[in-house]
TORKOL-4160 file (C-alpha; in steps of 0.2 Angstrom, whole numbers, padded with zeros to 4 digits, m for minus):
295
<pt num="1" X="0000" Y="0000" Z="m0001"/>
<pt num="2" X="0007" Y="0017" Z="m0005"/>
<pt num="3" X="0008" Y="0033" Z="0006"/>
<pt num="4" X="m0006" Y="0041" Z="m0002"/>
<pt num="5" X="m0019" Y="0026" Z="m0001"/>
<pt num="6" X="m0013" Y="0024" Z="0018"/>
<pt num="7" X="m0017" Y="0042" Z="0021"/>
<pt num="8" X="m0034" Y="0040" Z="0013"/>
<pt num="9" X="m0038" Y="0025" Z="0024"/>
<pt num="10" X="m0033" Y="0034" Z="0040"/>
<pt num="11" X="m0043" Y="0049" Z="0036"/>
<pt num="12" X="m0058" Y="0039" Z="0031"/>
<pt num="13" X="m0058" Y="0029" Z="0047"/>
<pt num="14" X="m0055" Y="0045" Z="0058"/>
<pt num="15" X="m0070" Y="0053" Z="0048"/>
<pt num="16" X="m0081" Y="0039" Z="0052"/>
<pt num="17" X="m0076" Y="0039" Z="0070"/>
<pt num="18" X="m0081" Y="0058" Z="0072"/>
<pt num="19" X="m0096" Y="0056" Z="0063"/>
<pt num="20" X="m0102" Y="0041" Z="0075"/>
<pt num="21" X="m0097" Y="0052" Z="0090"/>
<pt num="22" X="m0107" Y="0066" Z="0083"/>
<pt num="23" X="m0124" Y="0057" Z="0080"/>
<pt num="24" X="m0123" Y="0043" Z="0092"/>
<pt num="25" X="m0117" Y="0052" Z="0108"/>
<pt num="26" X="m0126" Y="0065" Z="0121"/>
<pt num="27" X="m0118" Y="0076" Z="0133"/>
<pt num="28" X="m0130" Y="0071" Z="0146"/>
<pt num="29" X="m0136" Y="0053" Z="0143"/>
<pt num="30" X="m0123" Y="0045" Z="0133"/>
<pt num="31" X="m0139" Y="0039" Z="0123"/>
<pt num="32" X="m0152" Y="0044" Z="0112"/>
<pt num="33" X="m0163" Y="0059" Z="0111"/>
<pt num="34" X="m0183" Y="0060" Z="0111"/>
<pt num="35" X="m0196" Y="0074" Z="0108"/>
<pt num="36" X="m0205" Y="0082" Z="0123"/>
<pt num="37" X="m0221" Y="0092" Z="0119"/>
<pt num="38" X="m0223" Y="0105" Z="0132"/>
<pt num="39" X="m0240" Y="0111" Z="0136"/>
<pt num="40" X="m0244" Y="0125" Z="0149"/>
<pt num="41" X="m0262" Y="0127" Z="0156"/>
<pt num="42" X="m0269" Y="0136" Z="0171"/>
<pt num="43" X="m0282" Y="0135" Z="0185"/>
<pt num="44" X="m0295" Y="0149" Z="0186"/>
<pt num="45" X="m0294" Y="0162" Z="0199"/>
<pt num="46" X="m0309" Y="0171" Z="0206"/>
<pt num="47" X="m0302" Y="0190" Z="0208"/>
<pt num="48" X="m0289" Y="0189" Z="0195"/>
<pt num="49" X="m0293" Y="0193" Z="0176"/>
<pt num="50" X="m0275" Y="0191" Z="0168"/>
<pt num="51" X="m0258" Y="0185" Z="0175"/>
<pt num="52" X="m0245" Y="0189" Z="0163"/>
<pt num="53" X="m0228" Y="0180" Z="0165"/>
<pt num="54" X="m0211" Y="0181" Z="0155"/>
<pt num="55" X="m0202" Y="0164" Z="0155"/>
<pt num="56" X="m0184" Y="0165" Z="0150"/>
<pt num="57" X="m0182" Y="0146" Z="0150"/>
<pt num="58" X="m0188" Y="0129" Z="0154"/>
<pt num="59" X="m0176" Y="0116" Z="0161"/>
<pt num="60" X="m0177" Y="0098" Z="0165"/>
<pt num="61" X="m0170" Y="0090" Z="0180"/>
<pt num="62" X="m0162" Y="0073" Z="0181"/>
<pt num="63" X="m0155" Y="0065" Z="0197"/>
<pt num="64" X="m0136" Y="0067" Z="0197"/>
<pt num="65" X="m0135" Y="0077" Z="0182"/>
<pt num="66" X="m0134" Y="0095" Z="0176"/>
<pt num="67" X="m0150" Y="0104" Z="0171"/>
<pt num="68" X="m0156" Y="0101" Z="0152"/>
<pt num="69" X="m0161" Y="0117" Z="0144"/>
<pt num="70" X="m0177" Y="0112" Z="0134"/>
<pt num="71" X="m0183" Y="0129" Z="0129"/>
<pt num="72" X="m0176" Y="0147" Z="0131"/>
<pt num="73" X="m0176" Y="0164" Z="0123"/>
<pt num="74" X="m0183" Y="0166" Z="0106"/>
<pt num="75" X="m0191" Y="0149" Z="0108"/>
<pt num="76" X="m0204" Y="0155" Z="0121"/>
<pt num="77" X="m0217" Y="0169" Z="0120"/>
<pt num="78" X="m0212" Y="0186" Z="0126"/>
<pt num="79" X="m0228" Y="0188" Z="0136"/>
<pt num="80" X="m0240" Y="0173" Z="0142"/>
<pt num="81" X="m0257" Y="0177" Z="0150"/>
<pt num="82" X="m0258" Y="0161" Z="0160"/>
<pt num="83" X="m0275" Y="0165" Z="0165"/>
<pt num="84" X="m0281" Y="0164" Z="0147"/>
<pt num="85" X="m0275" Y="0146" Z="0148"/>
<pt num="86" X="m0289" Y="0140" Z="0160"/>
<pt num="87" X="m0298" Y="0131" Z="0146"/>
<pt num="88" X="m0286" Y="0129" Z="0132"/>
<pt num="89" X="m0268" Y="0123" Z="0135"/>
<pt num="90" X="m0254" Y="0132" Z="0126"/>
<pt num="91" X="m0241" Y="0122" Z="0117"/>
<pt num="92" X="m0224" Y="0130" Z="0121"/>
<pt num="93" X="m0213" Y="0120" Z="0110"/>
<pt num="94" X="m0208" Y="0102" Z="0105"/>
<pt num="95" X="m0190" Y="0101" Z="0109"/>
<pt num="96" X="m0178" Y="0086" Z="0106"/>
<pt num="97" X="m0171" Y="0082" Z="0123"/>
<pt num="98" X="m0159" Y="0069" Z="0131"/>
<pt num="99" X="m0168" Y="0052" Z="0135"/>
<pt num="100" X="m0170" Y="0047" Z="0152"/>
<pt num="101" X="m0180" Y="0051" Z="0168"/>
<pt num="102" X="m0184" Y="0067" Z="0173"/>
<pt num="103" X="m0190" Y="0072" Z="0191"/>
<pt num="104" X="m0194" Y="0091" Z="0189"/>
<pt num="105" X="m0196" Y="0104" Z="0176"/>
<pt num="106" X="m0189" Y="0122" Z="0182"/>
<pt num="107" X="m0197" Y="0137" Z="0174"/>
<pt num="108" X="m0185" Y="0152" Z="0175"/>
<pt num="109" X="m0195" Y="0168" Z="0176"/>
<pt num="110" X="m0189" Y="0185" Z="0171"/>
<pt num="111" X="m0184" Y="0196" Z="0186"/>
<pt num="112" X="m0185" Y="0212" Z="0175"/>
<pt num="113" X="m0197" Y="0224" Z="0184"/>
<pt num="114" X="m0213" Y="0225" Z="0175"/>
<pt num="115" X="m0210" Y="0209" Z="0166"/>
<pt num="116" X="m0223" Y="0199" Z="0176"/>
<pt num="117" X="m0239" Y="0208" Z="0181"/>
<pt num="118" X="m0257" Y="0206" Z="0185"/>
<pt num="119" X="m0274" Y="0213" Z="0181"/>
<pt num="120" X="m0288" Y="0211" Z="0194"/>
<pt num="121" X="m0306" Y="0209" Z="0190"/>
<pt num="122" X="m0310" Y="0227" Z="0195"/>
<pt num="123" X="m0298" Y="0233" Z="0182"/>
<pt num="124" X="m0283" Y="0238" Z="0192"/>
<pt num="125" X="m0265" Y="0232" Z="0187"/>
<pt num="126" X="m0249" Y="0228" Z="0198"/>
<pt num="127" X="m0232" Y="0222" Z="0195"/>
<pt num="128" X="m0229" Y="0204" Z="0201"/>
<pt num="129" X="m0214" Y="0202" Z="0212"/>
<pt num="130" X="m0206" Y="0185" Z="0206"/>
<pt num="131" X="m0195" Y="0174" Z="0218"/>
<pt num="132" X="m0178" Y="0181" Z="0221"/>
<pt num="133" X="m0170" Y="0167" Z="0211"/>
<pt num="134" X="m0183" Y="0168" Z="0197"/>
<pt num="135" X="m0187" Y="0150" Z="0199"/>
<pt num="136" X="m0204" Y="0140" Z="0197"/>
<pt num="137" X="m0202" Y="0122" Z="0201"/>
<pt num="138" X="m0216" Y="0110" Z="0193"/>
<pt num="139" X="m0219" Y="0098" Z="0206"/>
<pt num="140" X="m0217" Y="0080" Z="0198"/>
<pt num="141" X="m0214" Y="0064" Z="0205"/>
<pt num="142" X="m0198" Y="0055" Z="0201"/>
<pt num="143" X="m0200" Y="0043" Z="0186"/>
<pt num="144" X="m0216" Y="0052" Z="0181"/>
<pt num="145" X="m0208" Y="0059" Z="0165"/>
<pt num="146" X="m0198" Y="0047" Z="0155"/>
<pt num="147" X="m0191" Y="0051" Z="0139"/>
<pt num="148" X="m0187" Y="0036" Z="0127"/>
<pt num="149" X="m0175" Y="0039" Z="0112"/>
<pt num="150" X="m0184" Y="0042" Z="0096"/>
<pt num="151" X="m0201" Y="0044" Z="0103"/>
<pt num="152" X="m0212" Y="0059" Z="0108"/>
<pt num="153" X="m0219" Y="0062" Z="0125"/>
<pt num="154" X="m0231" Y="0075" Z="0132"/>
<pt num="155" X="m0229" Y="0085" Z="0148"/>
<pt num="156" X="m0243" Y="0096" Z="0154"/>
<pt num="157" X="m0237" Y="0111" Z="0165"/>
<pt num="158" X="m0251" Y="0116" Z="0178"/>
<pt num="159" X="m0249" Y="0134" Z="0184"/>
<pt num="160" X="m0260" Y="0137" Z="0198"/>
<pt num="161" X="m0262" Y="0156" Z="0196"/>
<pt num="162" X="m0275" Y="0157" Z="0210"/>
<pt num="163" X="m0263" Y="0150" Z="0223"/>
<pt num="164" X="m0248" Y="0158" Z="0215"/>
<pt num="165" X="m0252" Y="0176" Z="0218"/>
<pt num="166" X="m0252" Y="0183" Z="0235"/>
<pt num="167" X="m0255" Y="0200" Z="0242"/>
<pt num="168" X="m0242" Y="0205" Z="0254"/>
<pt num="169" X="m0244" Y="0222" Z="0262"/>
<pt num="170" X="m0246" Y="0234" Z="0246"/>
<pt num="171" X="m0238" Y="0222" Z="0234"/>
<pt num="172" X="m0242" Y="0207" Z="0224"/>
<pt num="173" X="m0230" Y="0192" Z="0226"/>
<pt num="174" X="m0228" Y="0178" Z="0214"/>
<pt num="175" X="m0226" Y="0162" Z="0223"/>
<pt num="176" X="m0227" Y="0149" Z="0210"/>
<pt num="177" X="m0237" Y="0133" Z="0213"/>
<pt num="178" X="m0234" Y="0123" Z="0198"/>
<pt num="179" X="m0237" Y="0104" Z="0194"/>
<pt num="180" X="m0233" Y="0093" Z="0180"/>
<pt num="181" X="m0239" Y="0078" Z="0173"/>
<pt num="182" X="m0233" Y="0067" Z="0158"/>
<pt num="183" X="m0241" Y="0055" Z="0145"/>
<pt num="184" X="m0232" Y="0043" Z="0132"/>
<pt num="185" X="m0246" Y="0050" Z="0120"/>
<pt num="186" X="m0238" Y="0062" Z="0108"/>
<pt num="187" X="m0254" Y="0071" Z="0106"/>
<pt num="188" X="m0266" Y="0068" Z="0119"/>
<pt num="189" X="m0284" Y="0075" Z="0120"/>
<pt num="190" X="m0285" Y="0084" Z="0137"/>
<pt num="191" X="m0299" Y="0082" Z="0149"/>
<pt num="192" X="m0305" Y="0090" Z="0164"/>
<pt num="193" X="m0313" Y="0087" Z="0181"/>
<pt num="194" X="m0328" Y="0097" Z="0189"/>
<pt num="195" X="m0338" Y="0094" Z="0205"/>
<pt num="196" X="m0343" Y="0099" Z="0222"/>
<pt num="197" X="m0339" Y="0096" Z="0240"/>
<pt num="198" X="m0353" Y="0097" Z="0253"/>
<pt num="199" X="m0358" Y="0092" Z="0269"/>
<pt num="200" X="m0373" Y="0079" Z="0273"/>
<pt num="201" X="m0385" Y="0093" Z="0272"/>
<pt num="202" X="m0379" Y="0100" Z="0255"/>
<pt num="203" X="m0370" Y="0115" Z="0262"/>
<pt num="204" X="m0351" Y="0121" Z="0258"/>
<pt num="205" X="m0338" Y="0117" Z="0271"/>
<pt num="206" X="m0329" Y="0130" Z="0281"/>
<pt num="207" X="m0311" Y="0125" Z="0283"/>
<pt num="208" X="m0302" Y="0129" Z="0299"/>
<pt num="209" X="m0293" Y="0146" Z="0302"/>
<pt num="210" X="m0278" Y="0149" Z="0289"/>
<pt num="211" X="m0282" Y="0135" Z="0278"/>
<pt num="212" X="m0292" Y="0131" Z="0262"/>
<pt num="213" X="m0300" Y="0115" Z="0255"/>
<pt num="214" X="m0294" Y="0108" Z="0239"/>
<pt num="215" X="m0298" Y="0093" Z="0228"/>
<pt num="216" X="m0281" Y="0084" Z="0225"/>
<pt num="217" X="m0280" Y="0075" Z="0209"/>
<pt num="218" X="m0267" Y="0061" Z="0211"/>
<pt num="219" X="m0260" Y="0049" Z="0199"/>
<pt num="220" X="m0250" Y="0033" Z="0203"/>
<pt num="221" X="m0234" Y="0044" Z="0207"/>
<pt num="222" X="m0241" Y="0059" Z="0216"/>
<pt num="223" X="m0252" Y="0075" Z="0214"/>
<pt num="224" X="m0255" Y="0081" Z="0197"/>
<pt num="225" X="m0267" Y="0096" Z="0200"/>
<pt num="226" X="m0276" Y="0104" Z="0214"/>
<pt num="227" X="m0294" Y="0112" Z="0213"/>
<pt num="228" X="m0298" Y="0125" Z="0226"/>
<pt num="229" X="m0315" Y="0121" Z="0233"/>
<pt num="230" X="m0326" Y="0137" Z="0234"/>
<pt num="231" X="m0331" Y="0142" Z="0251"/>
<pt num="232" X="m0347" Y="0150" Z="0243"/>
<pt num="233" X="m0355" Y="0135" Z="0235"/>
<pt num="234" X="m0343" Y="0120" Z="0237"/>
<pt num="235" X="m0338" Y="0120" Z="0218"/>
<pt num="236" X="m0322" Y="0116" Z="0210"/>
<pt num="237" X="m0314" Y="0114" Z="0193"/>
<pt num="238" X="m0298" Y="0107" Z="0185"/>
<pt num="239" X="m0301" Y="0112" Z="0167"/>
<pt num="240" X="m0285" Y="0103" Z="0159"/>
<pt num="241" X="m0279" Y="0086" Z="0164"/>
<pt num="242" X="m0271" Y="0072" Z="0154"/>
<pt num="243" X="m0283" Y="0058" Z="0153"/>
<pt num="244" X="m0282" Y="0043" Z="0163"/>
<pt num="245" X="m0286" Y="0035" Z="0180"/>
<pt num="246" X="m0284" Y="0045" Z="0195"/>
<pt num="247" X="m0289" Y="0046" Z="0213"/>
<pt num="248" X="m0296" Y="0062" Z="0222"/>
<pt num="249" X="m0292" Y="0066" Z="0239"/>
<pt num="250" X="m0300" Y="0081" Z="0249"/>
<pt num="251" X="m0287" Y="0090" Z="0261"/>
<pt num="252" X="m0287" Y="0106" Z="0271"/>
<pt num="253" X="m0271" Y="0114" Z="0265"/>
<pt num="254" X="m0261" Y="0130" Z="0269"/>
<pt num="255" X="m0260" Y="0144" Z="0256"/>
<pt num="256" X="m0246" Y="0135" Z="0246"/>
<pt num="257" X="m0257" Y="0119" Z="0247"/>
<pt num="258" X="m0248" Y="0109" Z="0259"/>
<pt num="259" X="m0260" Y="0097" Z="0266"/>
<pt num="260" X="m0264" Y="0098" Z="0283"/>
<pt num="261" X="m0269" Y="0082" Z="0293"/>
<pt num="262" X="m0277" Y="0067" Z="0286"/>
<pt num="263" X="m0288" Y="0067" Z="0270"/>
<pt num="264" X="m0307" Y="0070" Z="0273"/>
<pt num="265" X="m0318" Y="0055" Z="0273"/>
<pt num="266" X="m0332" Y="0056" Z="0259"/>
<pt num="267" X="m0344" Y="0048" Z="0248"/>
<pt num="268" X="m0340" Y="0050" Z="0230"/>
<pt num="269" X="m0356" Y="0053" Z="0219"/>
<pt num="270" X="m0367" Y="0043" Z="0231"/>
<pt num="271" X="m0355" Y="0028" Z="0233"/>
<pt num="272" X="m0349" Y="0021" Z="0251"/>
<pt num="273" X="m0339" Y="0034" Z="0261"/>
<pt num="274" X="m0320" Y="0032" Z="0258"/>
<pt num="275" X="m0305" Y="0043" Z="0260"/>
<pt num="276" X="m0301" Y="0044" Z="0241"/>
<pt num="277" X="m0312" Y="0041" Z="0226"/>
<pt num="278" X="m0305" Y="0033" Z="0211"/>
<pt num="279" X="m0310" Y="0040" Z="0193"/>
<pt num="280" X="m0307" Y="0037" Z="0175"/>
<pt num="281" X="m0305" Y="0053" Z="0165"/>
<pt num="282" X="m0309" Y="0049" Z="0146"/>
<pt num="283" X="m0300" Y="0059" Z="0133"/>
<pt num="284" X="m0310" Y="0074" Z="0129"/>
<pt num="285" X="m0322" Y="0073" Z="0143"/>
<pt num="286" X="m0325" Y="0082" Z="0159"/>
<pt num="287" X="m0327" Y="0070" Z="0174"/>
<pt num="288" X="m0340" Y="0075" Z="0188"/>
<pt num="289" X="m0335" Y="0072" Z="0206"/>
<pt num="290" X="m0347" Y="0076" Z="0219"/>
<pt num="291" X="m0342" Y="0072" Z="0237"/>
<pt num="292" X="m0352" Y="0072" Z="0252"/>
<pt num="293" X="m0341" Y="0074" Z="0267"/>
<pt num="294" X="m0344" Y="0063" Z="0283"/>
<pt num="295" X="m0338" Y="0069" Z="0300"/>
């Protein structure tokens, strides 16, 4: 073999090795990538007409690894009125991300003054003061979101505006309460849950001081959404959920929706009393949960 032929053989082998390195390796997983469709939805708030957020980036968190940037900058809308998403979820994007199990999503909010603001139902507006670090962590049980190489999954981010906005003195503070749930379906038809929580006489319940009553929608790995039960008529609504089988637990909870004590015992749609009711939510349907609480 002459020198030129040997040179071409070595160059070709190096080129093939480099090509394999580019196409077959990932900095975070050492494996393949999959597609994650990221949807954003909201729960309705009674005194809030609009909640405007500027999200600078969305990151995925994997145990023992650096955060994975999924969407950032121009990938995201400059302004998102999350209150307008109570009935229709917004597709934020469908990035390709490293395969693996994700335990949390992190929304990085703008900390620029005026970037986040609220309009109340009486027409007044006010700046929203975000957390000092700008982070909004989406609560997700470990293993709830698994990305498989070459496949497309869907994650639904549920931003609870009603619980995330609090008036402190003369300011409105943003204390994000965000949940996330996932599906292997690349294009799921979203569903909903509505209902009421009443006592045996058909009256709404009065939660203990400094608490509020919530209907916690729970999947196999944890809570995916919380609906605030109205003190006025006992109604609640969770307008956007992924179809599937869930349980509903009723808890008195703090303002950040941390449960206080044991779940309330109730009968579900007239069935025998139990601490949790199991419901099957069909695609595109709104399930009804009418709970009668026992004491």
